[in-house]
C-alpha positions in Angstrom: -77.0 -50.9 -13.3 -75.8 -49.3 -16.5 -71.6 -49.5 -16.7 -68.2 -50.1 -18.5 -68.6 -53.9 -17.4 -71.6 -54.5 -20.1 -70.9 -55.8 -23.9 -71.4 -53.0 -26.7 -74.9 -54.8 -27.6 -76.2 -54.6 -24.1 -75.2 -50.3 -24.3 -76.9 -50.2 -27.5 -80.1 -52.0 -26.3 -80.4 -49.6 -23.0 -79.6 -46.6 -25.0 -79.0 -44.5 -21.9 -78.9 -40.6 -22.9 -76.9 -39.6 -19.6 -73.5 -41.0 -19.2 -71.6 -40.5 -15.3 -67.7 -40.1 -15.4 -65.9 -39.6 -12.2 -62.4 -37.6 -12.2 -59.7 -38.7 -9.4 -56.1 -38.2 -8.8 -53.1 -40.1 -8.2 -51.6 -38.0 -5.6 -50.2 -37.8 -1.7 -52.3 -38.1 1.0 -50.1 -37.9 4.4 -48.2 -40.8 5.9 -51.5 -43.0 6.2 -53.2 -43.2 3.2 -52.4 -44.4 -0.3 -51.9 -42.5 -3.1 -54.8 -43.9 -5.0 -56.9 -42.5 -2.4 -58.8 -40.2 -4.9 -59.4 -42.5 -7.5 -60.9 -45.1 -4.7 -63.0 -42.4 -3.6 -64.3 -41.5 -7.4 -64.9 -45.2 -8.3 -67.2 -45.3 -5.1 -69.2 -42.3 -5.7 -69.4 -43.3 -9.6 -70.9 -46.1 -9.2 -73.6 -44.7 -5.9 -74.5 -41.5 -8.6 -75.0 -44.4 -11.2 -77.5 -46.6 -9.4 -79.5 -43.4 -8.3 -79.7 -41.7 -11.8 -79.4 -44.7 -14.0 -77.0 -42.9 -15.2 -74.0 -45.3 -17.4 -71.0 -45.3 -15.5 -67.8 -45.0 -17.4 -64.5 -45.8 -15.4 -63.0 -43.5 -13.3 -60.1 -41.3 -14.6 -57.5 -41.8 -12.3 -54.9 -39.2 -13.2 -55.9 -35.0 -13.3 -53.6 -31.9 -12.3 -52.2 -32.5 -9.0 -49.1 -30.0 -9.2 -50.4 -28.6 -6.0 -49.3 -31.7 -3.9 -45.7 -32.5 -5.6 -42.5 -33.0 -3.4 -42.8 -36.7 -3.3 -42.7 -39.7 -5.3 -45.7 -41.4 -6.4 -48.1 -38.2 -7.1 -48.8 -37.7 -10.8 -50.3 -35.0 -12.8 -50.6 -33.9 -16.4 -50.2 -30.2 -16.7 -53.8 -28.2 -17.2 -53.6 -28.0 -20.7 -53.3 -31.4 -21.9 -56.3 -32.3 -19.3 -58.4 -29.6 -20.9 -57.9 -31.3 -24.9 -58.6 -34.8 -23.1 -61.2 -34.7 -20.9 -62.8 -32.0 -23.9 -62.0 -35.2 -26.5 -63.7 -37.2 -23.9 -67.1 -36.1 -23.6 -67.4 -35.1 -27.2 -66.7 -38.5 -28.4 -69.7 -39.2 -25.9 -71.9 -36.6 -28.0 -71.1 -38.2 -31.0 -72.2 -41.6 -29.9 -75.4 -40.4 -29.0 -75.3 -39.4 -25.5 -77.7 -36.2 -24.4 -75.8 -35.6 -21.3 -72.9 -36.3 -19.3 -72.3 -36.0 -15.7 -68.4 -35.3 -14.4 -67.9 -36.1 -10.8 -65.0 -34.2 -9.6 -63.7 -36.0 -6.6 -60.2 -33.9 -6.5 -60.6 -30.5 -5.2 -57.5 -29.7 -7.2 -58.7 -29.2 -11.2 -58.9 -25.7 -11.4 -59.4 -26.5 -15.3 -62.6 -28.1 -14.8 -64.7 -24.8 -15.2 -63.9 -23.5 -18.6 -63.9 -27.4 -20.1 -67.4 -27.4 -18.7 -68.2 -23.5 -19.7 -66.9 -24.1 -23.1 -68.5 -27.4 -23.7 -71.8 -26.2 -22.9 -71.5 -23.0 -24.7 -70.7 -24.6 -28.1 -73.0 -27.2 -27.7 -76.0 -26.8 -25.7 -79.3 -27.5 -26.5 -78.3 -30.8 -27.5 -75.9 -31.9 -25.5 -75.0 -30.7 -21.6 -72.9 -31.2 -19.2 -72.7 -30.7 -15.9 -69.8 -31.0 -13.4 -70.5 -31.9 -9.6 -67.6 -31.0 -7.7 -67.0 -33.4 -4.2 -65.6 -29.7 -2.5 -68.8 -27.8 -3.0 -70.4 -30.0 -1.0 -71.1 -29.2 2.7 -69.6 -32.0 5.3 -71.9 -34.4 6.7 -69.5 -34.2 10.3 -67.8 -30.8 9.9 -64.5 -30.9 11.7 -63.5 -28.2 14.3 -60.1 -27.0 13.0 -58.0 -24.7 15.6 -56.8 -22.5 12.9 -59.6 -19.5 12.9 -61.3 -19.9 9.3 -59.6 -23.3 8.2 -61.6 -26.3 7.4 -60.4 -29.9 6.0 -59.5 -30.4 2.3 -57.4 -32.7 2.2 -56.1 -36.4 4.0 -58.8 -35.6 7.1 -61.4 -37.1 8.6 -63.5 -37.4 5.5 -61.4 -38.9 3.1 -59.7 -41.3 6.0 -63.1 -42.5 6.9 -64.5 -43.4 3.3 -61.2 -45.2 2.8 -61.5 -47.3 5.9 -65.1 -48.4 4.9 -64.4 -48.8 1.0 -60.3 -50.3 1.5 -59.6 -50.4 5.1 -56.4 -52.3 4.2 -54.8 -49.8 2.5 -55.5 -46.9 5.6 -52.2 -46.7 8.2 -54.1 -45.5 11.1 -51.6 -45.8 13.3 -49.4 -43.1 11.4 -52.9 -40.9 11.4 -52.1 -37.2 12.6 -53.4 -33.9 12.1 -52.3 -31.2 9.6 -53.2 -27.4 10.0 -51.9 -24.6 7.4 -51.9 -21.1 8.6 -52.4 -19.9 5.2 -55.5 -20.0 3.0 -56.2 -22.7 0.1 -55.3 -20.4 -2.9 -51.5 -20.7 -1.3 -51.5 -24.0 -3.1 -50.9 -21.5 -6.5 -47.5 -20.4 -4.4 -46.2 -23.4 -3.5 -47.0 -27.3 -2.7 -48.9 -28.3 -0.1 -45.9 -29.7 2.4 -44.9 -25.9 2.2 -47.8 -25.4 4.2 -48.7 -28.3 5.9 -45.3 -30.3 6.4 -47.1 -34.0 6.3 -49.2 -33.2 3.6 -52.3 -33.4 5.2 -54.8 -30.8 6.0 -57.3 -31.7 8.4 -57.5 -33.9 10.9 -57.7 -38.0 10.4 -57.5 -39.2 13.6 -60.9 -39.4 14.8 -61.8 -41.0 10.9 -64.3 -44.5 11.3 -65.5 -46.7 8.8 -69.1 -46.2 10.0 -68.5 -42.6 9.5 -67.1 -43.5 6.2 -70.0 -45.4 5.2 -72.8 -42.6 6.1 -70.5 -40.3 3.7 -70.5 -41.9 0.9 -74.1 -42.3 1.0 -74.6 -38.7 2.0 -72.6 -37.5 -1.2 -73.8 -39.8 -3.5 -77.3 -38.4 -3.1 -76.1 -34.9 -2.8 -74.7 -35.4 -6.2 -76.9 -37.1 -7.9 -79.6 -34.8 -6.3 -77.2 -31.3 -8.1 -77.1 -33.1 -11.5 -80.7 -33.5 -11.5 -81.0 -29.4 -11.0 -78.0 -28.8 -13.2 -79.9 -30.6 -16.3 -82.8 -29.1 -15.0 -81.7 -25.6 -15.2 -80.2 -26.2 -18.8 -83.1 -27.9 -20.0 -85.6 -25.0 -19.5 -83.3 -22.5 -21.1 -85.1 -20.6 -24.3 -83.0 -19.1 -27.0 -81.8 -15.8 -26.1 -80.4 -13.6 -29.2 -78.6 -15.7 -31.0 -77.4 -18.7 -28.3 -79.0 -21.4 -26.3 -76.3 -20.8 -23.8 
C-alpha cells in the first residue's frame, strides 16, 4: 500500500496520481466512546480505501470543525474559515507536486464547509486537478437502527460508531456506560445549540447493541462504498468537455 510511511524516493518512483486524505474530528462521543473516535475511524477507513484504490494514503487530519459538540472539555475545533483555507492549501500543495486527483474522506458529519471547498477547487482547477469528497454520512447504513422517535436516525456515538470502535480499538470503549440518546429535534437544530441541548448524554442513536463483528463488517462495507463513489465521481469529472468558457 502507498502511504506516508514510505520514503520520498519510494513515492517518487511509484508516482501515484491519486492521494487519499481522511478527515476526522476530536469531539465528545457520549459517556462510552473516546473523543478520538472519528479520527480512529478515519484512519481505518483511509487504509481500507487506499488498499482498494491504489491511492497514496496521507495521515488523517484529527481536528476539523465540531462546535456543535461543545460543552465538555476535550472537544477541539477550528473555525470554518480557518479550515477552509487550511484544507485548500493542502489540496493545492498536492496539485503543485503532480497529483492529479485527491479523494477526501469526510469521517465527521459536522464539516459543513466541505462543500464550498470542494466546489471552489474543482471550479478553478479542473480538468488538470480534481477533488472528490466522500461523506461518511451519505452512505446508507449496513445495519439500520430503528428509532423510537419518528423520522430520526443515528448520526453520533450510536450502534455503528461503537461497533467500529469495538473492532479497531476495543480498549477505548466503555460499554458498561453505553446508553441511547434520541433527540426529538432534527439534525439542523445543531445550528441553534450544541448536541447537549438536544441529547443530554451527547449521543444521537443507540450504542447498546454494538458488537465488534458488526464493526468489522461495517468497516469493510464502508471502505468498498467509498472506493466505489470515488471511482464514480472521478469518472463523471473526466467525462466532462468544455462548456462555453469552462470545464467545470
